[in-house]
C-alpha positions as CSV (number, residue, x, y, z in Angstrom):
1,M,-35.5,32.0,-50.6
2,N,-32.4,29.9,-51.5
3,D,-30.5,31.5,-48.3
4,I,-33.2,29.9,-46.0
5,F,-32.9,26.6,-47.6
6,L,-29.3,26.6,-47.5
7,R,-29.5,27.7,-43.7
8,V,-32.1,24.8,-43.1
9,D,-29.6,22.1,-44.8
10,E,-26.8,23.4,-42.7
11,L,-28.9,23.1,-39.5
12,E,-29.8,19.6,-40.6
13,S,-26.5,18.5,-41.1
14,Q,-25.5,20.1,-37.9
15,L,-28.4,18.0,-36.4
16,G,-27.1,14.9,-38.0
17,R,-23.6,15.5,-36.4
18,M,-25.1,16.2,-32.9
19,H,-27.1,12.7,-33.5
20,S,-24.1,10.8,-34.2
21,D,-21.9,12.8,-31.1
22,F,-24.8,11.7,-28.9
23,G,-24.9,8.1,-30.3
24,E,-21.0,7.7,-29.5
25,L,-21.2,9.4,-26.2
26,K,-24.1,6.6,-25.5
27,L,-21.9,3.8,-26.1
28,K,-18.9,5.2,-24.0
29,I,-21.0,5.7,-21.0
30,K,-22.3,2.1,-21.7
31,E,-18.7,0.7,-21.8
32,L,-17.9,2.8,-18.6
33,L,-20.8,1.5,-16.8
34,E,-19.8,-2.1,-17.8
35,E,-16.5,-1.5,-16.4
36,N,-17.2,0.0,-13.5
37,Q,-19.5,-3.1,-12.8
38,R,-16.9,-5.4,-13.5
39,L,-14.4,-3.6,-11.4
40,R,-17.0,-3.6,-8.3
41,I,-17.4,-7.5,-8.7
42,E,-13.5,-7.7,-9.0
43,N,-13.1,-5.6,-6.1
44,Q,-15.7,-7.4,-3.7
45,Q,-14.0,-10.8,-4.7
46,L,-10.5,-9.3,-3.6
47,R,-11.8,-8.3,-0.2
48,K,-13.1,-11.7,0.5
49,V,-9.6,-12.9,-0.2
50,L,-8.0,-10.6,1.5
51,K,-10.3,-10.9,4.6
52,R,-9.7,-14.7,4.5
53,E,-6.2,-14.4,4.4
54,T,-5.7,-11.8,6.9
55,T,-7.8,-14.0,9.5
56,A,-5.7,-17.0,8.3
57,E,-2.4,-15.0,8.9
58,A,-3.4,-13.6,12.3
59,P,-2.9,-16.8,14.1
60,A,0.2,-17.6,12.5
61,L,1.7,-14.5,13.6
62,G,1.3,-15.8,17.2
63,E,3.6,-18.6,16.7
64,A,7.0,-19.2,18.3
65,T,10.3,-19.1,16.3
66,E,12.0,-22.3,15.9
67,E,15.7,-23.4,16.0
68,P,17.7,-22.7,12.9
69,A,18.7,-26.5,12.2
70,A,14.9,-27.4,12.4
71,A,14.2,-24.5,10.2
72,K,16.5,-25.9,7.5
73,T,14.7,-29.1,7.3
74,Q,11.4,-27.4,7.3
75,D,12.4,-25.6,4.5
76,K,13.1,-28.5,2.4
77,E,9.8,-29.9,3.3
78,A,8.3,-26.5,2.6
79,L,9.7,-26.6,-0.9
80,A,8.3,-30.1,-1.6
81,V,4.8,-28.6,-0.2
82,A,5.1,-25.6,-2.2
83,V,4.6,-27.1,-5.6
84,G,1.4,-28.6,-4.4
85,E,0.4,-25.5,-2.7
86,G,0.9,-23.1,-5.6
87,Y,-1.5,-25.4,-7.8
88,D,-4.0,-25.4,-4.6
89,N,-3.7,-21.5,-4.8
90,L,-4.3,-21.2,-8.6
91,A,-7.3,-23.8,-8.2
92,R,-8.7,-21.6,-5.4
93,L,-8.2,-18.5,-7.5
94,Y,-10.0,-20.0,-10.6
95,H,-12.8,-21.2,-8.3
96,E,-13.0,-17.5,-6.8
97,G,-13.5,-16.3,-10.3
98,F,-10.6,-15.4,-11.4
99,H,-8.5,-16.3,-14.6
100,I,-5.1,-18.4,-13.8
101,C,-4.1,-18.7,-17.5
102,N,-1.4,-16.6,-19.4
103,V,-4.0,-14.9,-21.5
104,Y,-6.2,-13.3,-19.0
105,Y,-4.4,-14.0,-15.7
106,G,-5.9,-12.0,-12.7
107,H,-8.9,-10.6,-14.5
108,L,-12.5,-11.5,-13.2
109,R,-14.0,-14.5,-15.3
110,M,-17.3,-12.7,-16.4
111,E,-18.8,-15.8,-18.7
112,G,-18.3,-18.9,-17.0
113,D,-15.2,-21.4,-17.4
114,C,-12.2,-20.5,-19.5
115,L,-10.8,-23.1,-21.8
116,F,-7.4,-21.9,-21.3
117,C,-7.7,-22.0,-17.4
118,L,-9.2,-25.5,-17.4
119,S,-6.3,-26.8,-19.7
120,F,-3.9,-25.3,-17.2
121,L,-5.5,-26.9,-14.1
122,S,-5.4,-30.3,-15.8
123,K,-1.5,-30.4,-16.5
């Protein structure tokens, strides 16, 4: 009789461990599904960016090369424009849903605006 009670008690403890293991597995599956969804959204955003950039670069590849002297003056002008262009690129990335702050740079923004990114844009 005592042996049966010990066996039932052992089965009950095993069942409790299995229940907690299932709970942990359920949480892990939830995390993986959330990460998978986040990566799908990020992948879609990156494909849009890549598609837009490749269509913008295609006409630029057909342009003729220029003379070296003219290229030097254009390099100086391009350097002055590059600063503004870099800001524009970061602003574009932010509006496409990506972080541009040093904390989460390149990650997809999931919950609205980021104060770090906005403070960076306002500088």
